[in-house]
KESEBA-477557 format. One record per residue (C-alpha): residue in one letter; chain; x, y, z. Coordinates in nm, 2 decimals, always signed. Each point is the difference from the previous one (the first is absolute). Layout:
<atoms>
<atom "A" "A" <X Y Z>>
...
</atoms>
This chain:
<atoms>
<atom "M" "A" <+0.00 +0.00 +0.00>>
<atom "A" "A" <+0.14 +0.34 -0.09>>
<atom "Q" "A" <+0.09 +0.24 +0.27>>
<atom "G" "A" <-0.26 +0.25 -0.12>>
<atom "N" "A" <-0.28 -0.26 +0.04>>
<atom "V" "A" <+0.11 -0.08 +0.36>>
<atom "R" "A" <+0.00 +0.37 +0.08>>
<atom "N" "A" <-0.36 +0.04 -0.14>>
<atom "L" "A" <-0.13 -0.30 +0.19>>
<atom "T" "A" <+0.14 +0.11 +0.33>>
<atom "G" "A" <-0.14 +0.35 -0.01>>
<atom "G" "A" <+0.34 +0.16 -0.08>>
<atom "N" "A" <-0.17 +0.25 -0.23>>
<atom "G" "A" <-0.23 +0.13 +0.27>>
<atom "G" "A" <-0.37 +0.02 +0.02>>
<atom "K" "A" <-0.30 +0.20 +0.11>>
<atom "L" "A" <-0.28 -0.06 +0.25>>
<atom "L" "A" <-0.33 -0.03 -0.18>>
<atom "P" "A" <-0.30 +0.10 +0.22>>
<atom "S" "A" <-0.35 -0.08 -0.11>>
<atom "G" "A" <-0.17 +0.23 -0.25>>
<atom "V" "A" <+0.32 +0.12 -0.16>>
<atom "N" "A" <+0.06 -0.09 -0.37>>
<atom "F" "A" <+0.37 -0.09 -0.04>>
<atom "I" "A" <+0.14 +0.01 -0.35>>
<atom "G" "A" <+0.36 -0.11 -0.06>>
<atom "D" "A" <+0.22 -0.30 -0.07>>
<atom "F" "A" <+0.00 -0.24 +0.29>>
<atom "E" "A" <+0.15 -0.35 +0.05>>
<atom "A" "A" <-0.19 -0.11 +0.31>>
<atom "I" "A" <-0.29 +0.10 +0.23>>
<atom "Q" "A" <+0.01 -0.11 +0.37>>
<atom "F" "A" <-0.33 +0.05 +0.18>>
<atom "T" "A" <+0.05 +0.14 +0.35>>
<atom "Q" "A" <-0.36 -0.03 +0.10>>
<atom "D" "A" <-0.30 -0.21 -0.11>>
<atom "S" "A" <-0.08 +0.18 -0.32>>
<atom "Q" "A" <-0.24 +0.01 -0.30>>
<atom "I" "A" <+0.12 +0.08 -0.35>>
<atom "H" "A" <-0.21 +0.26 -0.18>>
<atom "S" "A" <+0.19 +0.00 -0.33>>
<atom "Y" "A" <+0.32 -0.16 -0.13>>
<atom "T" "A" <+0.20 +0.01 -0.33>>
<atom "G" "A" <+0.30 -0.22 -0.04>>
<atom "N" "A" <+0.13 -0.32 -0.15>>
<atom "I" "A" <-0.13 -0.25 +0.26>>
<atom "N" "A" <-0.34 -0.06 -0.15>>
<atom "E" "A" <-0.02 -0.03 -0.38>>
<atom "S" "A" <-0.35 -0.15 +0.00>>
<atom "D" "A" <-0.35 +0.16 +0.02>>
<atom "A" "A" <-0.01 -0.04 +0.38>>
<atom "S" "A" <+0.02 +0.32 +0.21>>
<atom "F" "A" <+0.18 +0.09 +0.32>>
<atom "S" "A" <-0.27 +0.25 +0.08>>
<atom "G" "A" <-0.16 -0.09 +0.34>>
<atom "L" "A" <+0.27 -0.26 +0.08>>
<atom "N" "A" <+0.07 -0.03 +0.37>>
<atom "V" "A" <+0.37 -0.05 +0.09>>
<atom "P" "A" <+0.12 -0.10 +0.35>>
<atom "A" "A" <+0.27 +0.20 +0.19>>
<atom "G" "A" <+0.35 -0.14 -0.07>>
<atom "F" "A" <-0.08 -0.11 -0.35>>
<atom "T" "A" <+0.24 +0.11 -0.27>>
<atom "M" "A" <-0.09 +0.02 -0.37>>
<atom "F" "A" <+0.30 -0.03 -0.24>>
<atom "G" "A" <-0.01 +0.13 -0.36>>
<atom "R" "A" <+0.02 +0.32 -0.20>>
<atom "T" "A" <-0.27 +0.24 +0.11>>
<atom "S" "A" <-0.08 +0.33 -0.16>>
<atom "Q" "A" <-0.31 +0.10 +0.20>>
<atom "I" "A" <-0.17 -0.10 +0.32>>
<atom "Q" "A" <-0.26 +0.15 +0.23>>
<atom "L" "A" <-0.13 -0.15 +0.32>>
<atom "S" "A" <-0.36 +0.03 +0.13>>
<atom "A" "A" <+0.12 -0.09 +0.35>>
<atom "G" "A" <+0.32 -0.08 +0.18>>
<atom "S" "A" <+0.35 +0.10 -0.09>>
<atom "A" "A" <+0.31 -0.14 -0.18>>
<atom "I" "A" <+0.36 +0.08 -0.08>>
<atom "V" "A" <+0.07 +0.02 -0.38>>
<atom "Y" "A" <+0.36 -0.08 -0.09>>
<atom "H" "A" <+0.16 +0.19 -0.30>>
<atom "Y" "A" <+0.12 -0.19 -0.30>>
<atom "S" "A" <+0.33 +0.10 -0.16>>
<atom "G" "A" <+0.07 -0.20 -0.32>>
</atoms>
């Protein structure tokens, strides 16, 4: 694994706290939910089917890996980790 990939997966590029109700747009590598949360909207490469993340309940401590360009929570909070390709 390249050194850059290890840095990305360990949070070495920093991140931001995502409270509920805030629409985050950026280039993120992972999302770690710090509270029980509900996803309002999501855009990324995790789900390429017709299914939707809207309304999905996510437990505290769960981490979603994958390139994310937009996420908004209806409830809870998360840390979004920056991607640096």
